[in-house]
N, C-alpha and C positions, 0 to 999 in steps of 0.2 A: 789144762783146765780141769778142775775137779768137777765130777758129774754128780755130786751129792745133792745139789739144789735143783731139783726138777721143777719146772714150771708146769702147772696143771691147767688144762682147759676143759671146762664143762661144756661140751658141745651139744648139738642136736636141736638148738632153739633159734633158727633152723640150722640144718646141717652146714650150709654154706657160710653161715655166720661164724661157726667154729673154725672152719678152714681159713676164713678171712682173718681171724685173730691170729692163728698160727703163722700165716703168711706175713702179717704185720710185725709179729715178734721177730721173724727173720729179717724183715726190711729195716728194723730199727736197731739191729745188733751190729756192733763193730766186728767184722769177720773178714779174714783174707783167705780162708780155706774152709773146707767142710768141718774140720775138727774145731774151728773157732766158734761154730754156732752152738747155741745153748740147748741143753736137754729139755725137751718138751713132751708132755704126755697129753694127747687129745683123746677124750672119751666121748663118743657121740652115740647116744642111744635115743634117737628121736621118738621111737615107738613107746618108750617108757614114760615120757614126760608129757602130761596133759597140757593143752594150750593155756598159756598164761592169761591172755585176754579173756578167754571164755570163763576162767575161774574168777577173775576180778569183776566181770560183768554179771556174775551169778548164774551163768549158763551151765556150770558144773560145780559140784560140791567138792570135788577132789582137788586138794591143794597140791600143785606141782612141787612144792617144797619137799615132800616126802621122797619122790624119785630123785630130785636134785641132790638131796642130802646123801642118799645112798651112793650116788656117783662121786660126790665130793669125798666121802669116806673111803671109797676105793682109791681115789687119787692119793689120799693121805697114807693109805697102806702101801702104795707104790713108792712113797717117799717124797711126794711133792711138798715143797716148802711154801709155795704160794700158788694160788689159783684164781682164775677169773671165769665168769660166765658171760659170754657175749650175747646178752639178751637184756635190754633195758627194762622191759616189763617185769622180768623175774626179780628186779630190784625193788619192786613194790614192797613196803614193810610187811604186808601179810604173807609174803613169800620169803623174802630175803631174811627177815628176822627169825623165822622158823628154822631156816637152814643154819644160820649162825648159832642158834641155840642148840641144835642137834650136834653140831661140831664141838661146841663147848662141853656138852654133856658126855660126849664120847671121848673127851680128852684128846681130841685131834691136835696134832702139831701144825697142820695146814693152816695158813692164813688166807682167808677168802677176801679178796679185795672188792670194794664197792665201786662199781663203774660210774655210778651217778656222782658220788663224792669226788672221785678222781677227775671227772669231767668238769665239775665246778671249780676244782682247784686249778685245772689247766686253763680254764677261761680267765680266772682272776690273774694268773701269772703271765699268760701269753697274749691275752687280748684285754688288757685293763681298760682300753678305750671304749670297749663295747659294753654297754649297760642294759640295752634292750635286746633280749635274745629270743629270736623266733624258734619255735619248737615244732618239729614234725615227729609224730609218734603213733603208736597203736591207739586204738580207741579206748582200750583199758587204761593205759597210762594217762591219756587225755582226761578221761572221766574222773579218775581219782586224784588228778593234779600232781602226778609223780614228779615231773620236772619243774612245774610251776612252784611247788612248795620248796624244792631244793634251791631253785634260783632265788626265790624271795628271801629265804633264810640267809643267803649269801649277799643280800643287798642288791640283787639284780632284778630286773623286770622281765617276766615271761610274756612274749607276744605269741598268742595262740591263734590257730586258724579259726574262722567262724565255724559254727557247728555243721553247717551244710558242706563246707569244704572238707572238714575233718572226716565226716561220714562218707561222702560221695566221691572224694578224690583221694585223700591220704589213706584212709582205711582200705578202700578198694585197691589201691596201688599195692598194698601189702598182701591182702587176702583174696582178691578176686581169683577164682580158679582158672580163668582163661588167660589172664595177662599179669596177675599179681606176682610179687617177688617171692612169695612162698611157693608158687607153682613154677615160676620161671626165674631162677636165680642166676644161671650161668649159660648164656648171657641173659641179662634182664631184657624184657620186652621194650620196644620203642615206646609203647603206650605208657608203660610204667615210668620210664624216664621223663617223658614229656609231661605226664601228670605231676610229677614231683617238681619239675621246673615251674609249672604253673602255680603250684602251692608255694614255692619259694618266692615267686613274684608277688603273690597274695600277701605273704608276710612282710615283704619289703615295703609294699604299699601301706601296711599297717605300722610301719616305723621300725622294723627289726634292723639291727645293726650287725647281726651275725645269725647264722642258722645252725641250730643243734639238731643233728640227725638222731632223734631219740628212739629209733628202732634200728637194730644192727644191720638189717637187710637193706636199709635205705642207701648205705654207702656203696652197695654193689651197683646201684644205678647212678649215683652221684659221687664218683670217686675224686672229683676235683677239690682242691684246697679252697677255691673261690669260685663263685658264680657271679659274673659281672661285678667284680670287686667286692662282693659280699662274702666274708669269711664263712667257710663251711666247717663245722666242728664235728669230727667223727669220733664218737666215744670208743669205738673198737680200737682205733689207733692210740687213743689216750690210754686205754687199758693195757695194750701191748707194752707201751713205754713204762707204765707203772709196774707191770710184772717184772720187767727187766730191772728196773730201779730197785725193787725189793729183793732181788736175788743176785744179780750180777751188775751192780751199778757202774762198774768200770767198763762194761761192755755196751753201755747205752750210747747211741749216736747223739751228737748234739743236733738240735734243731736249726 
């Protein structure tokens, strides 16, 4: 196998989300030996990247795009052909578009995949029967309508948690310093998992036909493909498959 096409991972948002993406790249690769696995470069610099939700909510003026761009350019210099960042919130246009522009201006050969676009594509191809998609995400993504806008542009309906559920259950499940997934990723706390199960049931009651885990850490607590027959869509797994497809399509496992 040629090692020319390195797969890049912009990690640190949070650190376990980056590891989870690398693990899923391995999981979705056809490999019978060590040497059959694909070349992957993970750069995880969590201390350099400001919190994406804080930026989108106006709590900091520092755009995380600057630090993300520097990491992406480092991957480009390492020879990465395609890269992904396992952070849904970092795909907000105010962040992602700045990174994409920096890469273009620098003449980077690296192709940065858009996890939100890939997830919508996956939904349309693999779950065409589902048109009402429940979304669990960070408060920043929720407030700017990140997933809602993408779903609606694809002719799908976004089913969002009520404001109190979003703030007091979903957001706290991600950010609470005592039990949230940013604080306890491996293993996730029992409180975090139960809180997400409660939020999924809330979305089911609102008519959701599938659940999109719109924050990469959520899949650490809800790894199942289904919860009580409700399909669970994991954008990290979708991104892993897309990165393989764009670099070594003949090594991508069939679903």
